[in-house]
Each structure stands twice: as C-alpha cells, then as structure tokens.
C-alpha positions as CSV (number, residue, x, y, z in Angstrom):
1,X,-47.8,-1.4,-29.1
2,X,-48.0,-0.4,-25.4
3,X,-46.3,2.8,-24.3
4,X,-43.3,2.3,-21.9
5,X,-43.8,3.6,-18.4
6,X,-40.1,4.4,-18.4
7,X,-39.0,7.8,-19.7
8,X,-36.2,8.6,-22.1
9,X,-34.3,10.0,-19.1
10,X,-34.7,6.7,-17.3
11,X,-33.0,4.9,-20.2
12,X,-30.3,7.5,-20.5
13,X,-29.5,7.3,-16.7
14,X,-29.4,3.5,-16.8
15,X,-27.2,3.5,-19.9
16,X,-24.9,6.1,-18.3
17,X,-24.7,4.2,-15.1
18,X,-23.8,0.9,-16.8
19,X,-21.2,2.7,-19.0
20,X,-19.6,4.4,-16.0
21,X,-19.5,1.1,-14.0
22,X,-18.0,-0.7,-17.0
23,X,-15.3,2.0,-17.3
24,X,-14.5,1.5,-13.7
25,X,-14.3,-2.3,-14.0
26,X,-12.1,-2.0,-17.1
27,X,-9.8,0.4,-15.1
28,X,-9.8,-2.1,-12.2
29,X,-9.0,-5.1,-14.4
30,X,-6.2,-3.2,-16.1
31,X,-4.7,-1.9,-12.8
32,X,-4.7,-5.4,-11.3
33,X,-3.1,-6.9,-14.5
34,X,-0.3,-4.3,-14.4
35,X,0.5,-5.6,-10.9
36,X,0.4,-9.2,-12.1
37,X,-2.9,-10.1,-10.6
38,X,-5.9,-11.4,-12.5
39,X,-9.0,-9.3,-11.7
40,X,-10.8,-12.2,-9.8
41,X,-7.7,-12.6,-7.6
42,X,-7.7,-8.9,-6.8
43,X,-11.4,-9.0,-6.0
44,X,-10.8,-12.0,-3.7
45,X,-8.0,-10.2,-1.9
46,X,-10.1,-7.1,-1.4
47,X,-13.1,-9.3,-0.2
48,X,-10.8,-11.0,2.4
49,X,-9.2,-7.7,3.5
50,X,-12.5,-5.9,3.7
51,X,-14.3,-8.6,5.7
52,X,-15.2,-7.2,9.1
53,X,-17.6,-9.9,10.4
54,X,-17.0,-11.4,13.8
55,X,-16.5,-14.7,12.1
56,X,-13.3,-15.1,10.0
57,X,-13.4,-15.2,6.2
58,X,-13.9,-18.7,4.8
59,X,-14.0,-20.2,1.3
60,X,-17.8,-20.3,1.5
61,X,-18.1,-16.6,2.5
62,X,-15.6,-15.7,-0.2
63,X,-17.8,-17.5,-2.7
64,X,-20.8,-15.6,-1.5
65,X,-19.0,-12.2,-1.7
66,X,-17.7,-12.9,-5.2
67,X,-21.0,-14.4,-6.4
68,X,-19.2,-17.6,-7.5
69,X,-19.7,-21.3,-6.8
70,X,-18.0,-22.7,-3.7
71,X,-15.8,-25.1,-5.9
72,X,-14.8,-22.1,-8.0
73,X,-13.8,-20.2,-4.8
74,X,-11.8,-23.2,-3.6
75,X,-9.8,-23.2,-6.9
76,X,-9.3,-19.5,-6.6
77,X,-8.0,-19.8,-3.0
78,X,-5.7,-22.6,-4.1
79,X,-4.2,-20.3,-6.7
80,X,-3.9,-17.5,-4.1
81,X,-2.2,-19.8,-1.6
82,X,0.2,-21.1,-4.3
83,X,1.1,-17.5,-5.3
84,X,1.8,-16.6,-1.7
85,X,-1.1,-14.2,-1.2
86,X,-3.3,-16.1,1.2
87,X,-2.9,-18.6,4.1
88,X,-5.4,-21.2,5.2
89,X,-5.8,-21.8,8.9
90,X,-7.9,-24.3,10.8
91,X,-10.9,-22.6,12.5
92,X,-10.4,-23.0,16.2
93,X,-14.2,-23.0,16.7
94,X,-14.9,-25.6,14.0
95,X,-11.9,-27.7,12.9
96,X,-13.7,-28.7,9.7
97,X,-13.6,-25.2,8.4
98,X,-10.6,-23.3,7.2
99,X,-10.2,-19.5,7.6
100,X,-8.4,-17.3,5.1
101,X,-5.8,-14.6,5.9
102,X,-3.8,-12.3,3.7
103,X,0.0,-12.5,3.7
104,X,2.2,-9.4,3.8
105,X,2.7,-9.8,0.0
106,X,-1.0,-9.5,-0.5
107,X,-1.3,-6.6,1.9
108,X,1.4,-4.7,0.0
109,X,-0.1,-5.2,-3.5
110,X,-3.6,-4.6,-2.2
111,X,-2.6,-1.3,-0.6
112,X,-1.1,-0.1,-3.9
113,X,-4.2,-1.2,-5.9
114,X,-6.6,0.2,-3.4
115,X,-4.9,3.6,-3.4
116,X,-5.2,4.0,-7.1
117,X,-8.8,2.6,-7.1
118,X,-9.8,5.2,-4.5
119,X,-8.3,8.0,-6.6
120,X,-10.2,6.8,-9.6
121,X,-13.5,6.5,-7.6
122,X,-13.0,10.0,-6.2
123,X,-12.6,11.3,-9.8
124,X,-15.7,9.4,-10.9
125,X,-17.8,10.3,-7.9
126,X,-19.3,13.6,-9.2
127,X,-20.5,11.8,-12.4
128,X,-21.8,8.8,-10.5
129,X,-23.6,11.1,-8.1
130,X,-25.2,13.0,-11.0
131,X,-26.4,9.7,-12.6
132,X,-27.8,8.4,-9.3
133,X,-29.6,11.7,-8.7
134,X,-31.1,11.5,-12.1
135,X,-32.4,8.0,-11.4
136,X,-33.7,9.1,-8.0
137,X,-35.5,12.1,-9.4
138,X,-37.3,10.1,-12.0
139,X,-39.3,8.1,-9.4
C-alpha cells in the first residue's frame, strides 16, 4: 500500500472545513425557512441582489451563479415571481432576454436574512481563518 502524500493535519483541516461549511449551510437553511423561504429561493434572491455586473441579471446568469440547469432556474424564477419576490422585465438591449429584479418584499426579507447571516459569519470567521491557515501552512 502506497503512503499518502497528505498528512493527518491535511485530512483534519479538510474535515474541519467541510464541517464548518455544513454548519453554516444548515444555519442558512434554517434561517431562511423561519422567514418562509426555501433555501434555494434565498440563494437566488441573494444572487440577484449581489449581482454587480454591467449587464442585468438574467435567468441564464442566475443558473450559472446557483450551479443549476437553465430550466431549473426558470422554474425557480417562476416561483419567485408568483410569490412576489422577483419581477421580469424585457431587456432593452435584447428583447429576447428577460432581466430579473427584486421587489420591495424581497429586499425586506433579504435584508433581515443577510444581517443574521453576516452576524453568524463574523462569529465563525476566527475558526474559518484558523482552518484556512492550517491548510495554507501544509503546502
């Protein structure tokens, strides 16, 4: 049996990183559900709100940001529009495309969720930094 080139510390750091990320994702899912949003809808709203490209957010770009298929993104946007979180608008530069924008309802819930997420991240930051430093130092 060949000896692994990875150290025990490498495996520990990777394990700790995955655990910490899973804890954050569990927190995020729970926080969104408390506000009545499925996790994927919360992620979509954040992706739309955080989009700062010169070109507006489209279903295709949303699919890319969420790592989902375009038809899945279309279904997701349909649900967001039906729930009153997102509007579709014809792209003035290309009438075949539709751009996405958040409604005030989405802005309000997203601000609440983002505030508690930032608090959680700030609390987790020292642990994450330690884990990442451990990974970096093992190079």
